[in-house]
VOFIVO-755423 format. One record per atom (N, C-alpha, C): x, z, y; residue number from 1; residue in one letter; chain; atom name. Coordinates in Angstrom, 3 decimals. Layout:
BEGIN
<atom <X; Z; Y>; NUM; 'a'; 'A'; 'CA'>
...
//
This chain:
BEGIN
<atom <1.138; 5.201; -21.919>; 1; 'm'; 'A'; 'N'>
<atom <0.128; 6.142; -21.494>; 1; 'm'; 'A'; 'CA'>
<atom <-1.422; 5.425; -21.936>; 1; 'm'; 'A'; 'C'>
<atom <-1.231; 4.630; -22.424>; 2; 'a'; 'A'; 'N'>
<atom <-2.745; 4.439; -22.887>; 2; 'a'; 'A'; 'CA'>
<atom <-3.102; 5.064; -23.353>; 2; 'a'; 'A'; 'C'>
<atom <-4.722; 5.459; -22.997>; 3; 'g'; 'A'; 'N'>
<atom <-5.464; 6.112; -23.665>; 3; 'g'; 'A'; 'CA'>
<atom <-5.302; 7.683; -23.581>; 3; 'g'; 'A'; 'C'>
<atom <-4.383; 7.813; -22.599>; 4; 'i'; 'A'; 'N'>
<atom <-4.156; 9.542; -21.994>; 4; 'i'; 'A'; 'CA'>
<atom <-5.365; 9.416; -20.853>; 4; 'i'; 'A'; 'C'>
<atom <-6.482; 10.427; -20.912>; 5; 'p'; 'A'; 'N'>
<atom <-7.407; 10.463; -19.960>; 5; 'p'; 'A'; 'CA'>
<atom <-6.663; 11.214; -18.846>; 5; 'p'; 'A'; 'C'>
<atom <-7.722; 10.941; -17.342>; 6; 'd'; 'A'; 'N'>
<atom <-7.574; 11.462; -16.302>; 6; 'd'; 'A'; 'CA'>
<atom <-7.446; 13.118; -15.987>; 6; 'd'; 'A'; 'C'>
<atom <-6.117; 13.695; -15.461>; 7; 'r'; 'A'; 'N'>
<atom <-6.083; 15.441; -15.548>; 7; 'r'; 'A'; 'CA'>
<atom <-6.050; 15.497; -13.716>; 7; 'r'; 'A'; 'C'>
<atom <-6.988; 16.284; -13.761>; 8; 'e'; 'A'; 'N'>
<atom <-7.260; 16.888; -12.066>; 8; 'e'; 'A'; 'CA'>
<atom <-6.700; 18.011; -11.964>; 8; 'e'; 'A'; 'C'>
<atom <-5.920; 18.278; -11.020>; 9; 'y'; 'A'; 'N'>
<atom <-5.430; 19.795; -10.342>; 9; 'y'; 'A'; 'CA'>
<atom <-5.911; 20.087; -9.376>; 9; 'y'; 'A'; 'C'>
<atom <-6.268; 21.192; -8.747>; 10; 'l'; 'A'; 'N'>
<atom <-6.452; 21.764; -7.476>; 10; 'l'; 'A'; 'CA'>
<atom <-5.778; 22.286; -6.938>; 10; 'l'; 'A'; 'C'>
<atom <-4.726; 21.855; -5.981>; 11; 'g'; 'A'; 'N'>
<atom <-4.017; 23.064; -5.646>; 11; 'g'; 'A'; 'CA'>
<atom <-2.404; 22.267; -5.528>; 11; 'g'; 'A'; 'C'>
<atom <-1.313; 22.286; -4.876>; 12; 'a'; 'A'; 'N'>
<atom <0.048; 21.902; -5.008>; 12; 'a'; 'A'; 'CA'>
<atom <1.093; 23.117; -4.914>; 12; 'a'; 'A'; 'C'>
<atom <1.748; 22.841; -5.550>; 13; 'd'; 'A'; 'N'>
<atom <2.927; 23.790; -5.512>; 13; 'd'; 'A'; 'CA'>
<atom <3.626; 23.898; -4.399>; 13; 'd'; 'A'; 'C'>
<atom <4.150; 22.471; -4.040>; 14; 's'; 'A'; 'N'>
<atom <5.030; 22.560; -2.411>; 14; 's'; 'A'; 'CA'>
<atom <4.825; 21.362; -2.035>; 14; 's'; 'A'; 'C'>
<atom <4.762; 20.718; -0.763>; 15; 'l'; 'A'; 'N'>
<atom <4.448; 19.480; -0.071>; 15; 'l'; 'A'; 'CA'>
<atom <5.669; 19.911; 0.918>; 15; 'l'; 'A'; 'C'>
<atom <6.084; 18.667; 0.919>; 16; 's'; 'A'; 'N'>
<atom <7.842; 18.135; 1.508>; 16; 's'; 'A'; 'CA'>
<atom <7.912; 16.654; 1.853>; 16; 's'; 'A'; 'C'>
<atom <7.699; 16.500; 3.526>; 17; 'g'; 'A'; 'N'>
<atom <7.721; 14.966; 3.236>; 17; 'g'; 'A'; 'CA'>
<atom <7.227; 14.366; 2.660>; 17; 'g'; 'A'; 'C'>
<atom <7.341; 13.162; 2.191>; 18; 'p'; 'A'; 'N'>
<atom <6.370; 12.279; 1.206>; 18; 'p'; 'A'; 'CA'>
<atom <6.314; 12.872; -0.404>; 18; 'p'; 'A'; 'C'>
<atom <6.837; 14.309; -0.512>; 19; 'i'; 'A'; 'N'>
<atom <6.865; 14.223; -1.799>; 19; 'i'; 'A'; 'CA'>
<atom <6.041; 16.120; -2.128>; 19; 'i'; 'A'; 'C'>
<atom <5.458; 15.998; -3.316>; 20; 'l'; 'A'; 'N'>
<atom <4.285; 16.457; -4.082>; 20; 'l'; 'A'; 'CA'>
<atom <4.843; 17.343; -4.803>; 20; 'l'; 'A'; 'C'>
<atom <5.055; 18.786; -5.317>; 21; 'v'; 'A'; 'N'>
<atom <5.331; 19.001; -6.577>; 21; 'v'; 'A'; 'CA'>
<atom <4.358; 19.911; -7.174>; 21; 'v'; 'A'; 'C'>
<atom <4.457; 19.365; -8.548>; 22; 'm'; 'A'; 'N'>
<atom <3.417; 20.674; -9.363>; 22; 'm'; 'A'; 'CA'>
<atom <4.011; 21.202; -10.336>; 22; 'm'; 'A'; 'C'>
<atom <3.956; 22.475; -10.496>; 23; 'n'; 'A'; 'N'>
<atom <5.000; 23.426; -11.313>; 23; 'n'; 'A'; 'CA'>
<atom <3.753; 23.461; -12.623>; 23; 'n'; 'A'; 'C'>
<atom <2.334; 23.166; -13.003>; 24; 'r'; 'A'; 'N'>
<atom <1.963; 23.649; -13.774>; 24; 'r'; 'A'; 'CA'>
<atom <1.547; 22.186; -14.337>; 24; 'r'; 'A'; 'C'>
<atom <1.820; 21.143; -14.317>; 25; 'a'; 'A'; 'N'>
<atom <0.800; 19.936; -14.318>; 25; 'a'; 'A'; 'CA'>
<atom <1.824; 19.766; -16.127>; 25; 'a'; 'A'; 'C'>
<atom <0.581; 19.428; -17.163>; 26; 'g'; 'A'; 'N'>
<atom <1.237; 18.923; -18.431>; 26; 'g'; 'A'; 'CA'>
<atom <1.028; 17.493; -18.917>; 26; 'g'; 'A'; 'C'>
<atom <1.492; 17.020; -19.575>; 27; 'h'; 'A'; 'N'>
<atom <1.284; 15.568; -20.325>; 27; 'h'; 'A'; 'CA'>
<atom <1.119; 14.615; -19.086>; 27; 'h'; 'A'; 'C'>
<atom <2.057; 14.782; -18.272>; 28; 'v'; 'A'; 'N'>
<atom <2.823; 13.307; -17.254>; 28; 'v'; 'A'; 'CA'>
<atom <3.575; 12.510; -17.930>; 28; 'v'; 'A'; 'C'>
<atom <3.502; 11.343; -16.979>; 29; 'a'; 'A'; 'N'>
<atom <4.393; 10.516; -17.531>; 29; 'a'; 'A'; 'CA'>
<atom <5.665; 10.005; -16.376>; 29; 'a'; 'A'; 'C'>
<atom <6.907; 9.855; -16.906>; 30; 'm'; 'A'; 'N'>
<atom <7.670; 9.086; -15.145>; 30; 'm'; 'A'; 'CA'>
<atom <6.597; 7.908; -15.250>; 30; 'm'; 'A'; 'C'>
<atom <6.367; 7.561; -14.058>; 31; 'g'; 'A'; 'N'>
<atom <6.116; 6.572; -13.257>; 31; 'g'; 'A'; 'CA'>
<atom <4.656; 6.180; -13.096>; 31; 'g'; 'A'; 'C'>
<atom <3.784; 7.582; -13.437>; 32; 'e'; 'A'; 'N'>
<atom <2.332; 7.307; -13.736>; 32; 'e'; 'A'; 'CA'>
<atom <1.827; 7.221; -12.249>; 32; 'e'; 'A'; 'C'>
<atom <0.710; 6.693; -12.620>; 33; 'r'; 'A'; 'N'>
<atom <0.100; 6.453; -10.763>; 33; 'r'; 'A'; 'CA'>
<atom <-1.194; 7.915; -10.789>; 33; 'r'; 'A'; 'C'>
<atom <-0.988; 8.470; -9.515>; 34; 'v'; 'A'; 'N'>
<atom <-1.632; 9.364; -9.466>; 34; 'v'; 'A'; 'CA'>
<atom <-2.289; 9.362; -8.002>; 34; 'v'; 'A'; 'C'>
<atom <-3.301; 10.113; -7.713>; 35; 'a'; 'A'; 'N'>
<atom <-4.400; 9.924; -6.695>; 35; 'a'; 'A'; 'CA'>
<atom <-4.540; 11.514; -6.323>; 35; 'a'; 'A'; 'C'>
<atom <-4.217; 11.274; -4.721>; 36; 'v'; 'A'; 'N'>
<atom <-4.072; 12.557; -3.910>; 36; 'v'; 'A'; 'CA'>
<atom <-5.120; 12.924; -3.123>; 36; 'v'; 'A'; 'C'>
<atom <-5.559; 13.731; -2.945>; 37; 'r'; 'A'; 'N'>
<atom <-7.031; 13.644; -2.054>; 37; 'r'; 'A'; 'CA'>
<atom <-6.352; 15.590; -1.083>; 37; 'r'; 'A'; 'C'>
<atom <-6.959; 15.013; -0.170>; 38; 'd'; 'A'; 'N'>
<atom <-7.414; 16.158; 1.054>; 38; 'd'; 'A'; 'CA'>
<atom <-8.739; 16.883; 0.899>; 38; 'd'; 'A'; 'C'>
<atom <-8.953; 17.559; 1.713>; 39; 'a'; 'A'; 'N'>
<atom <-9.892; 18.962; 1.616>; 39; 'a'; 'A'; 'CA'>
<atom <-11.101; 17.602; 2.525>; 39; 'a'; 'A'; 'C'>
<atom <-11.182; 16.664; 2.405>; 40; 's'; 'A'; 'N'>
<atom <-12.307; 15.966; 3.168>; 40; 's'; 'A'; 'CA'>
<atom <-12.515; 14.472; 2.347>; 40; 's'; 'A'; 'C'>
<atom <-11.353; 15.058; 1.134>; 41; 'g'; 'A'; 'N'>
<atom <-11.587; 13.633; 0.206>; 41; 'g'; 'A'; 'CA'>
<atom <-11.140; 12.546; 0.255>; 41; 'g'; 'A'; 'C'>
<atom <-10.398; 12.305; 1.965>; 42; 'n'; 'A'; 'N'>
<atom <-9.427; 11.188; 1.782>; 42; 'n'; 'A'; 'CA'>
<atom <-8.413; 11.015; 1.166>; 42; 'n'; 'A'; 'C'>
<atom <-8.353; 9.665; 0.277>; 43; 'e'; 'A'; 'N'>
<atom <-7.660; 9.383; -0.990>; 43; 'e'; 'A'; 'CA'>
<atom <-5.932; 8.777; -0.475>; 43; 'e'; 'A'; 'C'>
<atom <-5.242; 9.421; -1.393>; 44; 'r'; 'A'; 'N'>
<atom <-3.861; 8.838; -0.968>; 44; 'r'; 'A'; 'CA'>
<atom <-3.119; 8.452; -2.417>; 44; 'r'; 'A'; 'C'>
<atom <-1.891; 7.514; -2.571>; 45; 't'; 'A'; 'N'>
<atom <-1.993; 6.720; -4.081>; 45; 't'; 'A'; 'CA'>
<atom <-0.579; 7.814; -4.161>; 45; 't'; 'A'; 'C'>
<atom <-0.188; 8.206; -5.266>; 46; 'g'; 'A'; 'N'>
<atom <1.487; 8.747; -5.831>; 46; 'g'; 'A'; 'CA'>
<atom <1.847; 7.724; -7.062>; 46; 'g'; 'A'; 'C'>
<atom <3.166; 8.580; -7.177>; 47; 'v'; 'A'; 'N'>
<atom <3.736; 7.636; -8.342>; 47; 'v'; 'A'; 'CA'>
<atom <4.668; 9.101; -8.968>; 47; 'v'; 'A'; 'C'>
<atom <4.649; 9.359; -10.256>; 48; 'v'; 'A'; 'N'>
<atom <5.636; 10.932; -10.505>; 48; 'v'; 'A'; 'CA'>
<atom <7.191; 9.939; -10.445>; 48; 'v'; 'A'; 'C'>
<atom <7.790; 10.889; -9.549>; 49; 'l'; 'A'; 'N'>
<atom <8.997; 10.144; -9.424>; 49; 'l'; 'A'; 'CA'>
<atom <9.859; 11.075; -10.418>; 49; 'l'; 'A'; 'C'>
<atom <9.474; 12.322; -10.799>; 50; 'r'; 'A'; 'N'>
<atom <10.780; 13.417; -11.461>; 50; 'r'; 'A'; 'CA'>
<atom <10.475; 14.127; -12.819>; 50; 'r'; 'A'; 'C'>
<atom <10.210; 14.423; -13.534>; 51; 'i'; 'A'; 'N'>
<atom <9.500; 15.420; -14.587>; 51; 'i'; 'A'; 'CA'>
<atom <11.160; 16.242; -14.788>; 51; 'i'; 'A'; 'C'>
<atom <10.849; 17.862; -14.855>; 52; 'a'; 'A'; 'N'>
<atom <11.830; 18.339; -14.911>; 52; 'a'; 'A'; 'CA'>
<atom <11.274; 20.170; -15.904>; 52; 'a'; 'A'; 'C'>
<atom <11.345; 19.974; -17.018>; 53; 'g'; 'A'; 'N'>
<atom <10.519; 21.029; -17.565>; 53; 'g'; 'A'; 'CA'>
<atom <9.116; 20.952; -17.426>; 53; 'g'; 'A'; 'C'>
<atom <7.928; 21.577; -16.936>; 54; 'e'; 'A'; 'N'>
<atom <6.648; 21.783; -16.594>; 54; 'e'; 'A'; 'CA'>
<atom <6.563; 21.281; -15.006>; 54; 'e'; 'A'; 'C'>
<atom <7.455; 21.192; -14.449>; 55; 's'; 'A'; 'N'>
<atom <7.261; 20.847; -13.042>; 55; 's'; 'A'; 'CA'>
<atom <7.449; 19.065; -12.736>; 55; 's'; 'A'; 'C'>
<atom <6.567; 18.359; -12.033>; 56; 'c'; 'A'; 'N'>
<atom <6.528; 17.137; -11.850>; 56; 'c'; 'A'; 'CA'>
<atom <6.826; 16.823; -10.080>; 56; 'c'; 'A'; 'C'>
<atom <7.719; 15.772; -9.554>; 57; 'f'; 'A'; 'N'>
<atom <7.451; 15.378; -8.179>; 57; 'f'; 'A'; 'CA'>
<atom <7.184; 14.173; -8.456>; 57; 'f'; 'A'; 'C'>
<atom <5.799; 13.888; -7.173>; 58; 'v'; 'A'; 'N'>
<atom <5.391; 12.652; -7.456>; 58; 'v'; 'A'; 'CA'>
<atom <5.289; 12.766; -5.603>; 58; 'v'; 'A'; 'C'>
<atom <5.392; 11.431; -5.749>; 59; 'q'; 'A'; 'N'>
<atom <6.105; 10.364; -4.284>; 59; 'q'; 'A'; 'CA'>
<atom <4.567; 10.566; -3.721>; 59; 'q'; 'A'; 'C'>
<atom <4.057; 10.902; -2.521>; 60; 'v'; 'A'; 'N'>
<atom <3.109; 10.573; -1.773>; 60; 'v'; 'A'; 'CA'>
<atom <2.798; 9.337; -0.803>; 60; 'v'; 'A'; 'C'>
<atom <2.543; 8.054; -1.334>; 61; 'f'; 'A'; 'N'>
<atom <2.531; 7.208; -0.236>; 61; 'f'; 'A'; 'CA'>
<atom <1.506; 7.607; 0.823>; 61; 'f'; 'A'; 'C'>
<atom <2.198; 7.415; 2.208>; 62; 'g'; 'A'; 'N'>
<atom <1.535; 7.874; 3.195>; 62; 'g'; 'A'; 'CA'>
<atom <1.890; 9.198; 3.859>; 62; 'g'; 'A'; 'C'>
<atom <3.040; 9.793; 2.891>; 63; 'g'; 'A'; 'N'>
<atom <3.257; 11.289; 2.879>; 63; 'g'; 'A'; 'CA'>
<atom <2.352; 12.345; 2.779>; 63; 'g'; 'A'; 'C'>
<atom <3.129; 13.634; 2.877>; 64; 't'; 'A'; 'N'>
<atom <1.879; 14.708; 2.594>; 64; 't'; 'A'; 'CA'>
<atom <1.607; 15.367; 4.147>; 64; 't'; 'A'; 'C'>
<atom <1.657; 14.768; 5.517>; 65; 'k'; 'A'; 'N'>
<atom <0.974; 15.291; 6.481>; 65; 'k'; 'A'; 'CA'>
<atom <-0.463; 15.720; 6.277>; 65; 'k'; 'A'; 'C'>
<atom <-1.124; 16.772; 6.838>; 66; 'r'; 'A'; 'N'>
<atom <-2.488; 16.991; 6.656>; 66; 'r'; 'A'; 'CA'>
<atom <-2.699; 17.422; 5.658>; 66; 'r'; 'A'; 'C'>
<atom <-2.085; 17.197; 4.375>; 67; 'l'; 'A'; 'N'>
<atom <-2.691; 18.034; 3.109>; 67; 'l'; 'A'; 'CA'>
<atom <-1.948; 19.769; 2.874>; 67; 'l'; 'A'; 'C'>
<atom <-3.121; 20.421; 2.254>; 68; 's'; 'A'; 'N'>
<atom <-2.883; 21.652; 2.219>; 68; 's'; 'A'; 'CA'>
<atom <-2.540; 22.531; 0.696>; 68; 's'; 'A'; 'C'>
<atom <-1.639; 22.876; 0.328>; 69; 'p'; 'A'; 'N'>
<atom <-1.478; 23.698; -0.889>; 69; 'p'; 'A'; 'CA'>
<atom <-2.450; 23.885; -1.717>; 69; 'p'; 'A'; 'C'>
<atom <-3.690; 24.601; -0.832>; 70; 't'; 'A'; 'N'>
<atom <-4.353; 25.014; -1.848>; 70; 't'; 'A'; 'CA'>
<atom <-5.824; 24.416; -1.918>; 70; 't'; 'A'; 'C'>
<atom <-5.653; 23.207; -1.090>; 71; 'd'; 'A'; 'N'>
<atom <-7.227; 22.482; -0.848>; 71; 'd'; 'A'; 'CA'>
<atom <-6.547; 20.667; -1.611>; 71; 'd'; 'A'; 'C'>
<atom <-5.317; 20.515; -1.894>; 72; 't'; 'A'; 'N'>
<atom <-5.404; 19.334; -2.278>; 72; 't'; 'A'; 'CA'>
<atom <-5.396; 19.025; -3.704>; 72; 't'; 'A'; 'C'>
<atom <-6.316; 17.781; -4.059>; 73; 'k'; 'A'; 'N'>
<atom <-6.886; 17.606; -5.497>; 73; 'k'; 'A'; 'CA'>
<atom <-5.429; 16.880; -5.998>; 73; 'k'; 'A'; 'C'>
<atom <-5.135; 16.763; -7.141>; 74; 'v'; 'A'; 'N'>
<atom <-4.036; 16.040; -7.432>; 74; 'v'; 'A'; 'CA'>
<atom <-4.416; 15.293; -8.920>; 74; 'v'; 'A'; 'C'>
<atom <-4.614; 13.821; -9.112>; 75; 't'; 'A'; 'N'>
<atom <-5.290; 13.312; -10.336>; 75; 't'; 'A'; 'CA'>
<atom <-4.015; 12.485; -11.184>; 75; 't'; 'A'; 'C'>
<atom <-3.815; 13.019; -11.968>; 76; 'f'; 'A'; 'N'>
<atom <-2.929; 12.162; -12.728>; 76; 'f'; 'A'; 'CA'>
<atom <-3.508; 10.812; -13.760>; 76; 'f'; 'A'; 'C'>
<atom <-3.512; 9.657; -13.469>; 77; 'm'; 'A'; 'N'>
<atom <-4.773; 8.700; -13.961>; 77; 'm'; 'A'; 'CA'>
<atom <-4.207; 8.309; -15.130>; 77; 'm'; 'A'; 'C'>
<atom <-2.960; 8.485; -15.516>; 78; 'g'; 'A'; 'N'>
<atom <-2.925; 8.184; -17.201>; 78; 'g'; 'A'; 'CA'>
<atom <-2.236; 6.609; -17.855>; 78; 'g'; 'A'; 'C'>
<atom <-1.992; 6.009; -16.401>; 79; 'k'; 'A'; 'N'>
<atom <-1.892; 4.769; -16.542>; 79; 'k'; 'A'; 'CA'>
<atom <-0.601; 4.778; -15.608>; 79; 'k'; 'A'; 'C'>
<atom <0.676; 3.434; -15.695>; 80; 'p'; 'A'; 'N'>
<atom <1.719; 3.056; -15.105>; 80; 'p'; 'A'; 'CA'>
<atom <1.336; 2.597; -13.280>; 80; 'p'; 'A'; 'C'>
<atom <2.127; 3.127; -12.661>; 81; 'f'; 'A'; 'N'>
<atom <1.933; 2.733; -11.300>; 81; 'f'; 'A'; 'CA'>
<atom <2.341; 1.342; -11.330>; 81; 'f'; 'A'; 'C'>
<atom <1.762; 0.206; -10.587>; 82; 't'; 'A'; 'N'>
<atom <1.948; -1.026; -11.086>; 82; 't'; 'A'; 'CA'>
<atom <1.996; -1.567; -9.431>; 82; 't'; 'A'; 'C'>
//
């Protein structure tokens, strides 16, 4: 994962419990650190749990409550969650 630039996306395809699903995220890695921001800019941390084709499943620490599928900013950090 070293040397991969951050990739930021606006919107999520699905939010359920602690899981956020992105169907169009490219070049992500298992265990990659993710920053998730709500419309007000409040940030939560997440980690890529699963990749299936072009879809990835992110566990959001603190859950997805108060996140909107259209206004959520998702940034893949290009480094492992430690």
